[in-house]
N, C-alpha and C positions, 0 to 999 in steps of 0.2 A: 618569600615563597607563598604563592596562592594555595589555599586549601582547596579541596575538590569542589566545596559549596561555593567559594568565592569565584573559582574559575567558572563554574555553571552560570552564576549571576552575570559575569562579564560576556559570556557567550550569548545570553539573551540580549543584552544591550548591543552587542555587535550585530546580531540578526535585525534588531529594531532599526539600527542606523542603515543597514543595507536596504531594507524594505522602504524606509522613509526616503531614501535617496533615489529609489526607482530602479536600483541596480538588479533586483530579483526579476523585475519584469523585462529586462533586456536579454536574459540568458535563455534564448529560445532554440538555438541551434542544438542538434543532437550532440555535437561535440562539447559545447558548453554544458548541457545537462549531465553528460557523462563524467566530466570532469568535476562538477559540483557533487554528484552522488559519490564519486570516490573519495572526495575531500571531506564530506560531512562527518564521517566516523572519526577523522582527525580533529576536525573542529569541535565536535561535541565530546571528545575525550575517549570514547569507546564505541564499538559497534553495538554493544548491549544497550548502552544509553540511548543511542539513535533509534534502535528497534522499539524500545520502550516509549520514547517520546512519540513515534509514529502510532503505536498502539493507542495511547491516551488521546492524541489530537485527532485520530480519525474516528474515535468512539467517545465523544465528549459527554454523551448521556449515560455511560455505562461506568461502573465501578469494577475494580478487580482486586483480588488478593494477590499477595506476592507470588504465590504458586500459580494462580491462574494467569498472571501477567508473564511469568516465566514460560509457561506452557504456550501461550498465544504468540509470544515473541521469540520463542525457540532460543532462550538464553538459559543459563544455569540459574537455579534458585538463589544461590549465594550472590551472584552478580546481580540479579534482579532486586534482592533486598537492599543491597549496597546502593545501586543506582536509584532506586525509588527513595530511599532516605534522603539522598542528595537532592532530588527533585522536589521533595517536601520542604526541606530547608530552603531551597531556592524561591519557594512560594507558588511554583507552578501546579503542584499536586496538594491535595488535601487528605490527611489521613483520618479515618474514623472508625470506631468500633461498632460493629453490629453483632450483638450477642457474643459469642466466642470468637468471631472473625474480625480481622483488622483489614479495611478495605481502603483503596486509593481511588480518588477521582480527580478530574481537572478543577482548578480553581477558576470559576468562570470570570472573576474580575482580575485576573493576572494581567499586568499592563502590557506584556509583550506577546500575549496569546495570538492575536491576529498575525503578528509578523512571523511567528513561528509557523503558523498554519500556512501562510503564503509560501514559505521556504520548503517545509518538510512534505506537504500534501501535493507536491508536483509529480504526480504519478505517471504523467506522460512520458517522463524520461525512461520509465520501465517498460513502456509498450513495446519498444524494439527488441527487448530481451525475450519476449513471449515465444517467437518462433524458434530462436536458437535453443531455448530451454525445453521446448516441447517436442521439437523435431525428432530427437533420439527415442522418444516414447512409442513411436508407431509410425505409419504411413500418413502423413498429414495431407489433407486435401483442401482445407479451407480453415483460415483463422481470421475472425472479426473481433475487433475490440470495440467496446462501447462503455457506457456507465462511467465508473471512476477513471478509466483510461483516457476519456475525452472530456472530463470535467463535468459529467452528469451524475451527481451524487445520488439522485433519487431513482435512477433507472432500475429496471427489473433484472437486466443482464449486463454483466461487465465483460464477458468473454464467451464466444461461441467457437467451439473447436469441432470440426468435422475431420474424421480419420478412420482408418481401417487398421486391423491388427494392432490395436492400441495395448500396450502394457499398462493396465489400469493402475497397478501398484506404483510404478515408476511415474506415471502420470500424476497421480495424486501427490506423491512426494514433491514433485516439481511445483505444483500448485501451492503446497503448504510452505515451500521455501519462499515463493513470491509473496505469500500472504504474510509471513514473518518479516520480510524485508520491507514491505508496503506499510504494514501495520493494520490491515483491514482484511476481512474475509471477502474473497473473490467470489462473486455469483456468477458461476460458469455453467455451461451446458456442453456435454460431450455426446456427439451423435456420430453414427455410422453414415457412410455415404448414402446408402439406400434409404435410411431413416430421414436424412436431412432432404433429399430430393423428393420424397413424398410429402414432407411437411411443407416444402416450398411450393409444391404444386397445389397443395390444399390451401395455402396461405393461412396456416393455423396461428394461434396467438403468439406462440414462441417466435415465430418468423416476423410477426408484426412488431413484437418488443424489440427486436433487433433492427430490422430494415426501416421502420417507421420513425426512428429516433436517431439522433447524432451517432455515428459509427464510423469505423475506418477498416477497411479490408487490408490486413497484413499480409495475407498469403492466399493465393486462389489457384488451384490446379483444375478447376471445373471449366474455366473459360466459357461461361455461358451468358456473360454480360451482367454480372452481379454489380449492383451499385450501392 
């Protein structure tokens, strides 16, 4: 019987083999991405571990305490401590003490780091969920994905949402759920229809940050020829 630590190590080897064989690069259809996303929690042992992996892989320059990681990944503190310990033992994470705090960060020389990043940082599979998740929070008029959703990690905006009668608390909750599942803070802007049309007419910086860089229109009720 494999221990949790041994199982984690074998998972990393499995991911490396998939990446080396080019299999991960062939899974481009939405159906394949959806199947892969559903299966990842099974492959990695638990949803908590998957969320924590994404948190650290998306934020390689940051360190977190167990409590901070639990809050960001929206998992219980006990699950976070258990999974972080397994990831430390596997060699992916490094534990260090800073004053009274114990913090965790990525081991930059972990041999399967690139393979894990190629597998787990495929955020494009989440892009299609944005509309279905946000639609119940108000009257949606326009949703544009950019930044991390289209592979542009350094962009200023990941998500532009235009809508009216937005239930802001429900909207923020949906964004937080997406952030927990993806493992990274989503840089989003929420505008009313009137504010968006004014900014579009003025061609202000926010509009340029979206339309002058790679983006994709997921939903558009304005029908004014936006591209």
